[in-house]
N, C-alpha and C positions, 0 to 999 in steps of 0.2 A: 684244598687248603682249609681243612676243618679245624685243625688245632690252632690255638691262638698264641701261646707263649713263644714258640720258635719264630713267629713272624715278626716279633720285635727283635731284630738282630742287632746286637751291640758288639761291634768288633773293636776292641780297645786294647791298646798296648801302651807304650810310653808316649805315643803321639795322640793327636786328636781322634775322637771317636767317629765312626760312621754308624748312624742310626737308620734302620729300615723299618717302616711301618707298612704291613701288608694286610691288616685287618681293620675293621672299624675302630676308631680311636678318638679321644678328645684330648687335645694337647693344650695345656695352659701353663701359667708361670706363677711361681711362688718363691720369693727370696732368692732370685737369680738362679732358680732351679727350674728345669723343664719338668712339669708334672704330667705324667702319662696315665690316662685312664682307658683301659681296654675292657669292653663288656665281657663278663664271664671269664676273665683271665685269672689263672691261679698263680699265687705267689707274687702278685703285683697289687699292693694295697697301700692306703694312706697310713695305716697303723705301723707297718714295718719300715716304711720309707723306701721300699723296693721300687716305688713307681716314680722316683725322681732321679734326674741326671743334671749335674752342674753344666749350665749352658757354656761356660768357658772351656769345658773339656770337649766340646762338639766341633767337628770339622765339616761333616757332610750329613744332611738329612734327606732321606728319600721317602716321599709320600706316595704309596702305591695302592690306594683304595679310594673308591668314590665316597665312602662314608667316614672320612676323616675330617674332624673339625679342629681348627687351629686358631687361637686367639691372636688379636693384633699385638698384644703385649709380647707374645712368643715370637712373632715375626720380627718385631722391632729389636728384641734382644738377640735373636739369631743373626740378624744383619749387622748389629753393632759389634758382634764377635766374629764377623767375617765368615759366617757359616754359608756353605753352598747348599741351597735348598732346591732339590730336584722333585718335580711333580711328574706323575705318570698318567697316561691316557686310559681309555676304557679297555684297551688291549694290554694294559699294564706294562707299556713301554715308556721310557723317559720322553717327555714332550716339552718340558719347560724348566728353566733355571732362573733362580732369583739370587742376586748378589747385591752387596751394598754399593751405593753411589760413591762413597768415599772410603778409601782403604789405606791412605797414607797421609801423614801430616803435611808433607810437602808435595802433594799430588799435582798441583798446577805446574810446578817447576818440572816435575818428571814428565808430565804431558808435553811440555814445551820441547824437552829433549827428544822425546819420541816423535813428535810431529816434524821436527826439524832434521831428523835423521836423513842422511844423504842416500841416494840410490846406490852408489857403490858399496856403502856400508851394508845396506839391506841385502844386496846380492851376495856379499861375503858371508853374512849371517845365514842366508839360505843355503849357501854352499856347505857350511858346517852342519846345518840341520839335515840335509839330505845325505851327506856322507855318513853321518852317525846313524841315521835311520837304516841305511843299507847294511852297515856293519852289524847292527843289532838284529836285522832280519836274517843275515847270514848266520849269526850265533844261534838263532832259533832253529834254523835248518840243521845246523851241526848238532844241536842238543837233542832234537826230537827225531830227525831223519838220519842221523849218523853219517852225514855227508859233509864234505868240506867244499863249499861252493867257491871255487877260485874265481869264477866269473864275477860273482858279487863283490868279492874283495877287490878285484880289478876295477869294477865300476865305481866302488866307493872311493878308490884312490884317484880316479879320473874325473870326479865331479869338479867342474870349474865354477867360477863366480856366476851366481844366478842359475846354475844347472842348465845352461843354454842348450846342451846336447840331450837333455831330458834322460839322464841316467836313472832318475827315480822311476820312470815308467818302464824302462828295460828291466830293472831289478824287480819291480812289482810283478811284471808278467811272469818272470821266472819263479819268483817266490810263491805266488798264489798257485802256480802250476805244480809245485812240489810239496806244499805244506800239508795237503790233505789227500794223499795218494789213495786212501780207502774210499774217497768220494770223487771218482774221475770226472764227473760232470760238474764239479764245483767251479763257480766263478764268483769272485768278490763283487757283490752287488747288494745294495741295501735291501732290495726287494727279492733277493735270490733265495735259494734253498738253504736250509740249515747246513753248517753252523753260522750263516750270515746273521741270524737272529741273535745269537750269543755275542758275536762280534759287535753288532750294533749296540747292544745293551752295555757291553764293557767299554766301548769307545765313548758312550754317553757319560758314563761315570768318570772316565779319564778326562774328558773335556771339561766337566764341571770342576774337577780338582785343579786343572791347569788354569781355568778362568778365575777361580778363587785365588790362586797364588798371584796371578797378574794384578788383580785388584788390590791385594794386600801389598804388593810391591809399589803400587801407585801408577800402574800403566793402564792404558786403554785397551781392553780386550778386542775392541772393534777394529783398531788400526793395525793391520797385519804387515809383515815384512814381505810376504809373497801372495797370500790369499787376498783377493779383492772381490767383494761381492756386496753390492748395495743393500741386499736383503739379509746379510749375515752379520749378526751382532757380535760374533766371536771369531773374527778372522785371525787375530793374533793367537788366540787359544788353539785354533786349528793348525797354525804354523808350528807352535812350540810343542804340541803334543806328538808330532810326527815321530821323533826318535823314541817316544814312550809307547807307541802303539804295539811293538812286539811284546811288551809286558802283558798286554791284554791277550795277544795271540797265544802266549805261553800258558795262561790260565785256561783258555778255551781248549788248547791241546790236552791239558791235564784232565779236563772234564771228559773229552772224547776217549781218552785212555781208560777212564773209569767205566766205560761202556754204559754210561747214563743216557737214556733216550733224550734226544735234543730237539724233537719236533716242537716241543713246548718248553718255555722257560719256567721250570718248576721252582718251588721253594728251595729245594736243595741246590739247584743250579744258581739261583740268585744269591744264595749265601756264599757260594764260591766266587761269583763275580764281584760281590761286595768286598772281597778281600783285596781287590786291586789296589786301593790306596795304601795298604800295608805291605804290598809285595816288595821284596828287597831288590835293590839295584846297586851298582857301584857308581859313585860319583865323587869326583875329586880324590880318587884313590881310596875312598872309604865306603863300606857297606852301609846302606841307608834305606829306610822305608820310602816308597815312592812319594808319599805325601810331603815328606821333608825334602826329598831330592828335587821335586818340582819347584819348591820355594828357592832353592839354591840356583836353579836354572833361571828363574825369572829375575832374581837379584843380579845375576851375572849379565842378563840381557840389559837391565837398566844401566849397568856400568858401561856396556858397549854404546848405548845411546848417549851417555854422558861423556864419552871420550876417555874413560878411565881404563878401558880394556878393548880388545878386538876379538875376544873369544868367549863363546857361550859355554857354560858348564853343562854338558849333556851326560846322560847316563850310559853305562855299559851294562850288558846283561850279566846276571849272576850265573 
C-alpha cells in the first residue's frame, strides 16, 4: 500500500459519504469541515481546499492505520452528526465502533416502547426477519449459481413465530454449501479459510450501518428481538442486519468472479467492500441505496414497537 491518494476512499452519491483512511493521517476540524492532512499526498492541500469534507455529508468513517491522529473536536462533531466511526486493529480488520449516546429527540419514549415490547411481538418480528433472509439468500443463489432453490423458498414460507423449527439453520446449511462451489472445503466460520475474511469485513461494515440507523431512530442497539448475549452491545443490530447479509455476499461473489486473489484483503478489495452502504436494494417497492433502506427498516421497527404497525420493512435483492 505505497500509494497514498487512493487510500482515502470517498464513496459519495446523493447519500451520506463513506470515508476510508488507510495511511497515516491527521484529522482535524475547521468551520464544520473535516480537515484531512495526509503526509506526502498529492492533490490534497489547504490552498485548493481539496482536503476538506463537510461533516454533515459523512455517514461512515473507517480508520485503518495505526498512525492516524484524530482530534476531540472531530470526534464530537462526527457523533453529533450520527456518523458511525469504525476503527481497525493491527491486522487491519474492523475491531471497534463508536456511535452517539443520543440519536433522537424523543429517545427515552422510544426506549420505553422497545423495552416493553411483548414476547409474541418479538417472535413475530423474528419470523419476518428470518423469512426475508432466506428469500434473499435464495435470490443470491439464483443470481450467481443459476439455480432456483425451491427448498429455500419452501423453508421461507414455513417459518413460524420465533422460528421454533430453526428453518434459518436449514437454509444456512444449504446456502453455504452451494454458494462457493469452486471452494469445496468452504465452511462459514469467522476464523475459516477465505473468503471468510471478506465476509467478516463486509459484515462489520453492514453492522455499523445498521447500528447507526438504530441510534438515529432512537432505539437501543443492545436490546435485541432474538439475539441475547450479555457481552454483545449490538444484539438488535445483529438481528436487523440478517436480511441484509446477502447484500454483502453479493459483493464478495462479484470480487471472486473478478479473479482477484483473496488470501489478503488488499486496497482494491477494501474499495469494493466499502461500496456496501451504497449497494442498491428494493424496499417498499422502490430501488434504494442500502444506507437509506436500513433507516426505513429501523423506522418501521419503531412503529412495530409503538403499536402502529406489525410489519418490518425489509429489503429485496436487486
